[in-house]
C-alpha positions, 0 to 999 in steps of 0.5 A: 372551654372550661377556662372561658366558662370560668371567666364568664362566671366570674364576670357575671358574679362581679356584675351581680355584686356591682348591681347589688352595691348600686341598688343598696346605694340608691336605696340608702340615698332614697331612704335618707332623702325621704328622712330629710324631706319628712323632717323638713315637712314636719318642721314646717308643719310645727313652725307657725307662720310668721305674720306680716307685722313680725316678718317686717320688724326690720323694715319697721325699725329702719323707717322708725329710726329715721327722722320721719314725720307723717301728718295724718289729716281727717277731712270731710268738707273743710275748705281745701285751700284753708287746709293747705295753708294749715299744713304748710304752717305745720310743715314749716315749724322749726321743730320739723325742719330736719324731718322727712315729712309725708302728708296722708290725707283721708277724706270721707266725702264721697263727692270729693275730687281726689285729683284736686285734693292731691294738687291742692294739698301737694301730696300723693297720699290721698285716700277716700274712706267710707264715712264711718267712725268719726275722725277716730276711725280715720286715725285707726285706719291709718295705723292699720294700713301703715302698721309696717311702715309707720314714721318715727312720729305721726301727727293726727289732726282734723282738717280744721285744727282746734286752737291752732296757734296754741297747738303750734306753740305746744309743738315748739315748746315740747316736741322732740326726738324722744316724744312718746305721745304729746296731746295738742289738746287739753288734759283733764282727769276723770273718775275712771269707774264713773266718768262724766265728761269734764267738758260736758257734764251731760255726757258720760263714758261708760266704756272707759273703765272697760277700755282701760282694763282691756288695754292694761290688763288691770283694774282702772285706777280712781282717776285717769287723764283724758284729752280733748280735741282729737289732735296729738303726736305719737311715736311708732313705738307707742302706737305699736306697743298695743299691737295690730289686733287692738286697732283692728278691734277698735275699727270693728266697734267704731264701724259697727251697725246699729244692731251692735251692742255698743249703740245701746250704751246710755247717752243723752237723747239729743246725741247722735249715735250712728255709724257715721258718728258713733257715741263710742267715737267720743269715748275714743277721742277722750282716751288716746292718752289711755290707749298710748299708755300716757295717763298720769296725774302729773299731766293734769297737775302741770299742764291741765285745763285750757291754761296748759295748752294756751300758756307758753312753757315756763322757763323751768318746765321739764320736757315731760310736763305736758307729754310722755317720753320714750326711752330712746337710749341704745342698749 
């Protein structure tokens, strides 16, 4: 009898020891799991959320490295058949033959038939925008909407291009894979601190100095290069170099209502200034080269005034005489 009691006592002791070991193991695992989870939670809390643009850097690089071109058209009431002919001529320029081209058509005509536009222009990328901010607002909208998928180059134009034949010749003469920004308009210089419009002496652009300083983090130089006609080609690198916040702010100012301080800027009495045609929109039209970091005096010296656009490229002219180039070398 005493033998069995001894055996049972030993078994109870063994079971107790096993249970103790099991409990210690479980406690240790739970404690470790809590530490791991706490560490992960702490790490997640301390790590900032990656923005949409940052998270798509690889996708941006993939599309921007392809031979792609987006043609962005700002339309209001221009004849669609004439616009279609213009686009057809552009797409068929020899410099664009090897490119994958997309047409992005934006209209601010609330009565426009978008299906008719799609059929006439032969593109699925048709969008109705509020009638705000002039064509500059349209261009900024496109950049914001497509910041994560910009083509390697984007051409920004109005639905009726100015100096169309000369603009096409300018593309033939200068556009290339390393184009950073190429104006399809006219270059002139302006006193940055007190800028009078080179094309209309009655107009002044009081915000140009602030715009330059805000974009470049330094005081405005004595003179800067302006461009006229609101038509140009820019690379994805140039566009993205300013960051999405820059375009978001420009959109805010371009679309500001009449109570915004921007509408208090001095202007001639006869000049319209409202949400559909803000005076600041004309400042932006002249400032695209400043925005894209291409405002060097040489552009006016070698390619300025109407002659710079209307005359053919000289035999010994350099590729950067009329544009700024990107460094596309692979490091």
